[in-house]
MMTF fields as JSON, N, C-alpha, C and O atoms, coordinates in Angstrom:
{
  "mmtfVersion": "1.0.0",
  "mmtfProducer": "UNKNOWN",
  "numBonds": 435,
  "numAtoms": 436,
  "numGroups": 109,
  "numChains": 1,
  "numModels": 1,
  "chainsPerModel": [1],
  "groupsPerChain": [109],
  "chainIdList": ["A"],
  "bondAtomList": [4, 2, 8, 6, 12, 10, 16, 14, 20, 18, 24, 22, 28, 26, 32, 30, 36, 34, 40, 38, 44, 42, 48, 46, 52, 50, 56, 54, 60, 58, 64, 62, 68, 66, 72, 70, 76, 74, 80, 78, 84, 82, 88, 86, 92, 90, 96, 94, 100, 98, 104, 102, 108, 106, 112, 110, 116, 114, 120, 118, 124, 122, 128, 126, 132, 130, 136, 134, 140, 138, 144, 142, 148, 146, 152, 150, 156, 154, 160, 158, 164, 162, 168, 166, 172, 170, 176, 174, 180, 178, 184, 182, 188, 186, 192, 190, 196, 194, 200, 198, 204, 202, 208, 206, 212, 210, 216, 214, 220, 218, 224, 222, 228, 226, 232, 230, 236, 234, 240, 238, 244, 242, 248, 246, 252, 250, 256, 254, 260, 258, 264, 262, 268, 266, 272, 270, 276, 274, 280, 278, 284, 282, 288, 286, 292, 290, 296, 294, 300, 298, 304, 302, 308, 306, 312, 310, 316, 314, 320, 318, 324, 322, 328, 326, 332, 330, 336, 334, 340, 338, 344, 342, 348, 346, 352, 350, 356, 354, 360, 358, 364, 362, 368, 366, 372, 370, 376, 374, 380, 378, 384, 382, 388, 386, 392, 390, 396, 394, 400, 398, 404, 402, 408, 406, 412, 410, 416, 414, 420, 418, 424, 422, 428, 426, 432, 430],
  "bondOrderList": [1, 1, 1, 1, 1, 1, 1, 1, 1, 1, 1, 1, 1, 1, 1, 1, 1, 1, 1, 1, 1, 1, 1, 1, 1, 1, 1, 1, 1, 1, 1, 1, 1, 1, 1, 1, 1, 1, 1, 1, 1, 1, 1, 1, 1, 1, 1, 1, 1, 1, 1, 1, 1, 1, 1, 1, 1, 1, 1, 1, 1, 1, 1, 1, 1, 1, 1, 1, 1, 1, 1, 1, 1, 1, 1, 1, 1, 1, 1, 1, 1, 1, 1, 1, 1, 1, 1, 1, 1, 1, 1, 1, 1, 1, 1, 1, 1, 1, 1, 1, 1, 1, 1, 1, 1, 1, 1, 1],
  "groupList": [{"groupName": "UNK", "atomNameList": ["N", "CA", "C", "O"], "elementList": ["N", "C", "C", "O"], "formalChargeList": [0, 0, 0, 0], "bondAtomList": [1, 0, 2, 1, 3, 2], "bondOrderList": [1, 1, 2], "singleLetterCode": "X", "chemCompType": "L-PEPTIDE LINKING"}],
  "groupTypeList": [0, 0, 0, 0, 0, 0, 0, 0, 0, 0, 0, 0, 0, 0, 0, 0, 0, 0, 0, 0, 0, 0, 0, 0, 0, 0, 0, 0, 0, 0, 0, 0, 0, 0, 0, 0, 0, 0, 0, 0, 0, 0, 0, 0, 0, 0, 0, 0, 0, 0, 0, 0, 0, 0, 0, 0, 0, 0, 0, 0, 0, 0, 0, 0, 0, 0, 0, 0, 0, 0, 0, 0, 0, 0, 0, 0, 0, 0, 0, 0, 0, 0, 0, 0, 0, 0, 0, 0, 0, 0, 0, 0, 0, 0, 0, 0, 0, 0, 0, 0, 0, 0, 0, 0, 0, 0, 0, 0, 0],
  "groupIdList": [1, 2, 3, 4, 5, 6, 7, 8, 9, 10, 11, 12, 13, 14, 15, 16, 17, 18, 19, 20, 21, 22, 23, 24, 25, 26, 27, 28, 29, 30, 31, 32, 33, 34, 35, 36, 37, 38, 39, 40, 41, 42, 43, 44, 45, 46, 47, 48, 49, 50, 51, 52, 53, 54, 55, 56, 57, 58, 59, 60, 61, 62, 63, 64, 65, 66, 67, 68, 69, 70, 71, 72, 73, 74, 75, 76, 77, 78, 79, 80, 81, 82, 83, 84, 85, 86, 87, 88, 89, 90, 91, 92, 93, 94, 95, 96, 97, 98, 99, 100, 101, 102, 103, 104, 105, 106, 107, 108, 109],
  "secStructList": [7, 7, 7, 7, 1, 2, 2, 2, 2, 2, 2, 2, 2, 2, 2, 6, 6, 7, 6, 6, 3, 3, 3, 3, 7, 7, 1, 1, 1, 3, 3, 3, 3, 3, 6, 6, 3, 3, 3, 3, 3, 3, 3, 6, 6, 3, 3, 3, 3, 7, 7, 2, 2, 2, 2, 2, 2, 2, 2, 6, 6, 1, 6, 6, 3, 3, 3, 7, 7, 6, 6, 1, 1, 7, 7, 1, 1, 7, 3, 3, 3, 7, 4, 4, 4, 4, 1, 1, 6, 6, 2, 2, 2, 2, 2, 2, 2, 2, 2, 2, 2, 2, 2, 6, 6, 1, 7, 7, 7],
  "xCoordList": [96.24, 96.639, 95.767, 96.1, 94.403, 93.663, 94.506, 95.502, 94.109, 94.323, 93.326, 92.206, 93.746, 92.601, 92.693, 93.71, 91.216, 90.413, 89.784, 88.966, 90.431, 90.062, 90.803, 90.574, 91.991, 93.429, 93.677, 94.095, 93.394, 93.656, 92.606, 93.106, 90.958, 90.687, 91.028, 90.701, 91.673, 92.135, 93.282, 93.598, 93.889, 95.067, 94.575, 95.224, 93.378, 93.19, 92.257, 92.099, 91.781, 91.615, 92.285, 91.82, 93.674, 94.734, 95.274, 95.532, 95.515, 96.002, 94.95, 95.369, 93.587, 92.41, 93.201, 94.0, 92.063, 93.214, 94.748, 94.876, 95.675, 96.917, 97.157, 97.369, 97.048, 97.206, 98.869, 98.818, 100.204, 100.929, 100.979, 101.867, 99.962, 99.512, 98.555, 97.723, 99.038, 99.035, 98.406, 99.033, 97.529, 97.382, 98.029, 97.893, 98.456, 99.234, 99.228, 99.871, 98.435, 98.679, 99.914, 100.86, 100.177, 102.316, 102.272, 101.594, 102.745, 103.429, 102.026, 101.994, 101.082, 100.02, 98.917, 98.054, 99.037, 98.44, 97.821, 96.95, 98.201, 98.078, 99.479, 99.923, 99.76, 100.391, 100.103, 99.397, 100.838, 100.44, 102.128, 103.128, 101.863, 103.603, 102.706, 101.611, 103.979, 104.158, 105.435, 106.641, 104.428, 105.797, 105.948, 106.238, 105.871, 106.361, 106.767, 106.577, 107.264, 107.833, 107.023, 106.185, 107.436, 106.274, 106.455, 107.536, 105.506, 105.842, 104.852, 105.34, 103.915, 102.671, 102.496, 102.841, 101.879, 100.919, 100.239, 100.677, 99.219, 98.852, 99.478, 99.934, 99.339, 99.808, 99.174, 99.802, 98.439, 97.906, 96.626, 95.65, 97.584, 97.195, 97.768, 97.496, 99.081, 100.331, 100.039, 99.519, 100.55, 101.16, 102.605, 103.521, 102.427, 104.264, 104.471, 103.696, 105.335, 106.634, 107.585, 108.004, 108.308, 109.207, 109.474, 108.667, 111.021, 111.772, 112.966, 113.613, 113.152, 115.095, 116.029, 116.026, 116.84, 118.43, 118.674, 119.368, 118.091, 118.631, 117.7, 118.103, 116.339, 115.381, 115.147, 114.626, 115.549, 115.535, 115.991, 114.992, 116.896, 117.123, 116.107, 116.039, 115.296, 114.637, 113.589, 113.111, 113.507, 111.317, 111.673, 110.928, 112.76, 112.766, 112.509, 112.482, 112.309, 112.765, 111.064, 110.42, 111.122, 109.421, 108.442, 108.015, 108.319, 106.399, 105.601, 104.767, 105.638, 104.553, 104.895, 104.046, 106.75, 107.365, 107.855, 108.09, 108.209, 109.27, 110.079, 109.176, 111.119, 111.975, 110.51, 109.686, 110.657, 109.614, 110.58, 111.677, 110.224, 110.692, 109.691, 109.637, 109.098, 108.531, 108.142, 107.121, 109.876, 110.444, 111.628, 112.427, 110.941, 112.176, 113.161, 113.778, 113.751, 114.663, 114.097, 112.909, 115.45, 114.681, 115.215, 116.313, 114.088, 114.161, 114.477, 113.584, 115.793, 116.453, 115.339, 114.714, 115.109, 114.657, 112.977, 112.28, 112.618, 110.91, 110.85, 111.62, 109.814, 109.126, 107.856, 107.212, 107.08, 105.741, 105.472, 106.175, 104.159, 103.617, 102.468, 101.667, 102.321, 101.068, 99.976, 100.261, 99.147, 97.903, 97.769, 97.231, 98.539, 98.28, 99.04, 98.787, 100.281, 101.209, 100.446, 101.062, 99.005, 98.986, 97.348, 96.925, 96.478, 95.251, 94.442, 93.3, 95.463, 94.391, 94.526, 95.518, 94.148, 95.031, 96.139, 96.509, 96.715, 97.773, 99.001, 100.019, 98.724, 100.024, 100.171, 101.233, 99.028, 99.031, 99.497, 99.798, 99.566, 100.115, 101.799, 102.557, 101.59, 103.206, 104.167, 105.16, 103.411, 104.275, 104.182, 105.14, 103.197, 102.89, 103.88, 104.85, 104.222, 105.097, 106.55, 107.276, 106.727, 108.053, 108.326, 109.497, 107.602, 107.952, 107.754, 108.306, 107.057, 106.906, 108.532, 109.193, 108.71, 110.177, 110.745, 110.883, 111.677, 112.185, 112.177, 113.116, 110.471, 110.39, 110.185, 110.531, 109.604, 109.726, 111.669, 112.001, 112.419, 114.019, 114.366, 114.946, 113.385, 113.828, 113.046, 111.999, 114.387, 113.701, 112.245, 111.803, 111.463, 110.191, 110.405, 111.518, 109.629, 109.763, 108.954, 108.844],
  "yCoordList": [-18.803, -17.315, -17.092, -17.585, -16.032, -15.41, -14.622, -13.973, -14.679, -14.103, -13.223, -13.36, -11.872, -11.282, -12.383, -12.753, -12.955, -13.419, -12.658, -12.875, -11.859, -10.963, -10.811, -11.172, -10.13, -10.273, -12.185, -12.515, -12.842, -14.079, -14.335, -14.862, -14.321, -14.405, -13.496, -13.862, -12.406, -11.571, -12.455, -12.591, -13.027, -13.642, -15.369, -16.15, -15.393, -16.722, -16.496, -17.342, -14.857, -14.912, -14.324, -13.965, -14.194, -13.394, -14.796, -14.84, -16.113, -17.354, -18.668, -19.622, -18.072, -19.002, -19.475, -19.048, -20.882, -21.34, -21.967, -22.525, -21.613, -22.257, -23.343, -23.531, -24.24, -24.969, -25.631, -26.555, -25.042, -24.303, -24.446, -25.046, -23.846, -22.918, -24.109, -24.812, -24.125, -25.12, -23.426, -22.372, -23.494, -23.073, -24.057, -25.18, -23.263, -23.908, -23.392, -22.365, -24.028, -23.541, -22.947, -23.728, -21.593, -21.608, -20.522, -19.823, -19.724, -18.669, -18.355, -17.189, -19.087, -18.722, -18.338, -17.498, -19.078, -18.391, -18.828, -19.698, -18.308, -19.316, -18.535, -17.387, -19.455, -19.124, -19.957, -20.962, -19.31, -19.705, -20.424, -20.212, -21.449, -21.962, -22.531, -22.995, -22.131, -22.055, -23.299, -23.32, -24.355, -25.626, -26.075, -27.271, -25.606, -26.417, -25.271, -25.676, -23.976, -23.008, -21.659, -20.933, -21.546, -20.12, -18.865, -18.457, -18.41, -17.167, -15.787, -14.695, -16.066, -15.219, -15.669, -16.746, -14.699, -15.16, -14.168, -13.021, -14.351, -13.94, -14.113, -15.139, -13.213, -13.372, -12.824, -11.769, -12.694, -11.694, -10.904, -11.282, -9.321, -8.512, -8.51, -7.888, -8.894, -8.658, -9.6, -10.716, -8.782, -10.084, -10.079, -9.265, -11.432, -11.999, -11.96, -12.349, -11.562, -11.908, -12.312, -11.953, -13.685, -14.148, -13.205, -13.071, -12.414, -11.935, -12.84, -12.986, -13.317, -13.62, -12.342, -11.118, -13.476, -12.462, -11.466, -10.494, -11.594, -10.545, -9.269, -8.126, -9.676, -8.686, -7.929, -6.827, -8.456, -7.967, -6.688, -5.977, -6.057, -4.757, -3.571, -2.375, -4.371, -2.995, -2.957, -2.081, -4.961, -5.003, -4.546, -3.674, -4.986, -3.703, -2.305, -1.752, -1.583, 0.012, 0.892, 1.936, -0.306, -0.032, 0.495, 0.017, 0.978, 1.972, 1.046, 0.537, 0.696, 0.198, -1.226, -2.101, -1.597, -2.968, -2.737, -1.584, -3.952, -3.859, -5.305, -5.966, -6.358, -7.074, -8.089, -7.694, -8.999, -10.559, -11.009, -11.491, -10.876, -11.156, -12.002, -11.947, -12.611, -13.945, -14.831, -15.143, -15.125, -15.871, -14.976, -15.427, -13.279, -12.724, -12.514, -11.584, -12.756, -12.952, -12.487, -12.486, -11.985, -11.197, -12.15, -12.705, -12.238, -13.86, -13.571, -13.753, -13.135, -12.885, -13.225, -14.277, -12.497, -12.953, -13.107, -14.092, -12.225, -12.273, -11.192, -11.125, -10.325, -9.174, -9.011, -9.584, -8.311, -8.547, -6.972, -5.978, -7.113, -5.586, -5.521, -6.45, -4.363, -3.688, -3.246, -2.66, -3.616, -2.698, -1.69, -1.677, -0.976, 0.113, 0.075, 0.574, -0.718, -1.368, -2.296, -2.737, -2.468, -3.035, -3.735, -4.869, -1.881, -1.815, -1.828, -2.039, -1.563, -1.405, -2.838, -3.479, -3.22, -4.114, -4.305, -5.455, -3.241, -3.344, -3.335, -4.014, -2.356, -3.148, -4.423, -4.986, -4.941, -5.995, -7.155, -8.238, -6.899, -7.319, -7.824, -8.739, -6.256, -5.346, -6.958, -7.622, -7.037, -7.523, -9.353, -9.906, -9.87, -11.413, -10.998, -11.721, -9.981, -10.531, -10.941, -11.829, -9.787, -9.647, -10.822, -11.189, -11.54, -12.174, -13.804, -14.861, -13.639, -14.655, -14.979, -16.004, -13.851, -13.777, -14.421, -15.393, -14.513, -15.406, -16.881, -17.665, -17.146, -18.198, -18.963, -20.121, -18.735, -19.129, -19.717, -20.513, -19.026, -19.432, -21.014, -21.872, -20.741, -22.439, -23.478, -23.598, -24.523, -26.08, -26.09, -25.528, -27.279, -27.675, -28.495, -28.836, -28.645, -29.596, -30.741, -31.638],
  "zCoordList": [-46.846, -46.943, -48.636, -49.714, -48.274, -49.077, -50.354, -50.032, -51.795, -52.815, -53.103, -52.609, -54.23, -54.944, -55.944, -56.53, -56.079, -57.188, -58.405, -59.299, -58.055, -59.483, -60.431, -61.585, -59.931, -60.652, -61.253, -62.363, -60.467, -61.159, -61.853, -62.847, -62.093, -62.58, -64.113, -65.242, -63.792, -65.457, -65.79, -66.972, -64.908, -65.35, -66.163, -66.86, -65.724, -66.372, -68.208, -69.088, -68.169, -69.243, -70.219, -71.301, -69.744, -70.335, -70.833, -72.035, -69.991, -69.786, -71.126, -71.781, -71.013, -71.487, -73.274, -74.107, -72.947, -73.766, -74.612, -75.701, -73.647, -73.681, -72.918, -71.72, -74.208, -73.402, -72.685, -71.874, -73.097, -72.313, -70.739, -70.134, -70.202, -69.149, -68.434, -69.007, -66.579, -65.947, -64.573, -64.685, -63.773, -62.949, -61.212, -60.727, -60.99, -59.29, -58.295, -58.077, -57.377, -55.481, -55.295, -55.194, -55.213, -54.894, -54.401, -55.154, -53.207, -52.821, -51.782, -51.388, -51.382, -50.431, -51.316, -51.06, -52.446, -53.74, -54.993, -54.994, -55.966, -57.348, -58.424, -58.425, -59.046, -60.135, -60.976, -61.067, -61.642, -63.658, -63.769, -63.084, -65.09, -65.177, -66.797, -67.117, -67.436, -68.769, -69.111, -68.862, -69.851, -69.912, -68.923, -68.928, -68.026, -66.55, -65.516, -64.37, -65.557, -65.749, -64.881, -65.416, -63.61, -62.833, -63.654, -64.079, -63.796, -64.88, -63.992, -63.7, -63.805, -62.971, -61.789, -61.302, -61.294, -60.375, -59.133, -59.233, -57.925, -57.82, -55.818, -55.313, -55.353, -53.266, -52.797, -52.714, -52.427, -51.519, -52.736, -53.385, -52.443, -54.257, -54.602, -55.629, -54.65, -55.486, -56.708, -56.729, -57.758, -58.676, -58.722, -58.61, -58.954, -58.63, -60.282, -61.155, -60.361, -62.063, -61.484, -60.384, -62.722, -62.5, -63.764, -64.685, -63.662, -65.2, -65.329, -66.366, -64.404, -64.368, -64.273, -64.14, -64.434, -63.447, -64.496, -64.196, -65.967, -66.79, -66.905, -67.117, -66.724, -66.965, -65.948, -66.127, -64.452, -62.957, -62.912, -63.029, -62.814, -62.864, -63.653, -63.372, -64.804, -65.316, -63.966, -63.245, -64.103, -63.644, -62.276, -61.83, -61.419, -60.256, -60.304, -59.204, -61.329, -61.455, -62.093, -62.193, -62.304, -62.683, -61.764, -60.713, -62.031, -60.754, -60.197, -60.946, -59.085, -58.074, -58.17, -58.003, -58.572, -58.218, -57.313, -56.951, -56.561, -55.639, -55.433, -55.945, -55.068, -55.089, -54.156, -53.331, -54.567, -54.221, -52.815, -53.097, -51.254, -50.255, -49.282, -48.053, -49.963, -49.55, -48.273, -47.659, -48.197, -47.795, -46.199, -45.378, -46.588, -45.654, -46.63, -46.11, -47.738, -47.973, -49.334, -49.658, -50.278, -51.622, -52.417, -52.456, -53.124, -53.954, -55.788, -56.616, -56.143, -57.485, -58.455, -58.317, -59.288, -60.805, -60.097, -60.343, -59.409, -59.326, -58.253, -57.295, -58.531, -58.306, -58.156, -59.035, -57.193, -56.515, -57.055, -56.875, -57.804, -58.144, -57.642, -57.547, -57.278, -55.999, -57.471, -58.515, -57.154, -57.793, -59.203, -60.311, -58.442, -59.46, -60.536, -61.633, -60.11, -61.206, -62.486, -63.456, -62.245, -63.196, -63.339, -63.565, -62.972, -62.823, -64.73, -65.139, -65.263, -66.495, -67.736, -67.39, -68.466, -68.74, -69.787, -70.023, -70.45, -71.096, -69.93, -70.07, -68.613, -67.747, -67.501, -67.233, -67.593, -66.858, -67.745, -67.241, -69.259, -70.308, -69.841, -69.521, -70.14, -70.381, -69.057, -69.355, -67.859, -66.974, -67.525, -68.066, -67.318, -68.049, -68.956, -68.732, -70.128, -71.497, -71.223, -71.67, -70.16, -69.843, -68.835, -68.937, -67.876, -67.617, -68.564, -68.256, -69.44, -70.775, -71.356, -71.525, -71.508, -72.231, -71.859, -72.602, -70.263, -69.366, -69.485, -69.622, -69.372, -69.142, -70.188, -69.955, -71.655, -72.949, -73.483, -74.361, -72.651, -72.389, -72.426, -73.09, -70.911, -70.48, -71.052, -71.689, -70.356, -71.278, -70.602, -69.6, -71.909, -71.032, -69.518, -69.119, -69.058, -67.665, -67.943, -67.106]
}
């Protein structure tokens, strides 16, 4: 599956110089893992954001977000965000930080 390479480059810029972040092929696109845990990624043209169970209800109500249904079934704790939801750098960083709030609570792998 092809993925939005411009979005991937934007995420690479966000995570540049951070040794705890690894890029990996996932979900037919790419994902950025923090301390071994998937945080955000790119699937097609969508931003994939792992927010966890506590932030899920908040995340799913944000403009241009929807449940992640990559497998045909919703994946609780993950959302897709369409390009209108991360068009500016501040919107993209908001999603990245929301994901990091959850992922940094997990023990490193």
